[in-house]
N, C-alpha and C positions, 0 to 999 in steps of 0.2 A: 475674699478672692485670694486663692493661693495659686502659685505657679504650678502648672501641671508637670513641668520638667524639674526633676530633682537637682539638676546642675544649673538651673537658671541663675544668671548673675546680673540680669538686666534690672537696673533700678526702677524702671517703669512699673513693674509689677508691685513693688513695695509702695511706690507713690500712689498707685491706684487704690491700694488697700487703705492708705492714709486718707485719701479723698472720701472714702466711705464714712469716716468718722465725722460726727456732727461738729461743725464750726471750722474744720480744717480747710474745706474748699473756700469758705468765705474769707478766711485769713489769707490764703494764697491769692485769692482774687484781689483783695485790698493791697497786698504787697506787689502784685503785678502792676497796679496803677501807679504806686509810688513807694519809696522807702519811707518807713514811718517809725516814730518812737512808740514806746509801749502805750502811753496814754492816748496818743493820736490813733493808734490801731484800735484800742478799746473803744474809743468814742466813735469810730467809723463802723463798728459792728454792734448795732443795738441788741441788747439782751444778753450779751456774753459777760460773764463775771470775770473779775481779775484773776481768780484762781484757775479757772478753766483756760483763760487765755494764756496764762503763764505755763501751764502744763502742756497745752497744745504747741506752743512755741518751742518748748524744750524738746518735745517729741519730733517736731519738724526739723529742728536743728540736728538732732541725733541721726536723722535720716538724710542729712545733707541737702535738705530742700530750702532751708532758711538760714541766713547768716546773721549773726549778732555782732555789731561793731560798737565799741565804746567810743563815744564822740568827745566826752568830757569826764574827767575824774571827779571833780568837786564842784558842784553837786554832780552825782553820777547821771550821765545822760547816755542812753543807748539808742541805737537805730537798728531796725530790722529790715532786711532786704531778701529778695529771692536769690538763691544761688544761681550763678550764670547759666548752668546747664538746665535748670528748671525754667528759667526765663526763656531760653532758646527753644525748648520743647513747647512751651505754652504759646509762644509767638507764632509757631507753625500750626498750632491747633486752632483753626479758625472758629470752631464752635465755642471755644472758651471765651472768646471776645463777644459772643453774640448776646442779644437780649434774652434769648431763650435760657441761657445759663443763669443770667441774673434772676429770671423768674423762678428757676429751680432753686436757687439759693434762698430767695424770699420764701418759697414754699417750705424749704428745709427748716427755716426758723419757726414755723408754725408747729412742727412735729416735736413732741416731747419725748425725750429719751427715758 
């Protein structure tokens, strides 16, 4: 999905493109529920590999959707959370919180890329 306007600067269009990628919607959904460490996030999403989760989180961070916070240096402990503007948009988007979205996410997991 591309913005039809060449001068579009609304982040919503880039966010929607990211939601189309496998796993991203599920990652955002889990982070909407709670801030999570890498392993907690991986364990909450059955079937996702460590490499895929890492690359998806990097991509979501680069697009200002997810924030990474170092909680402890030794041993390194990080926590991921949704950016405040993403949380605000999603909290207004009632269908995001519905069971129908959860069913779509479960269906997405059955589709092979």
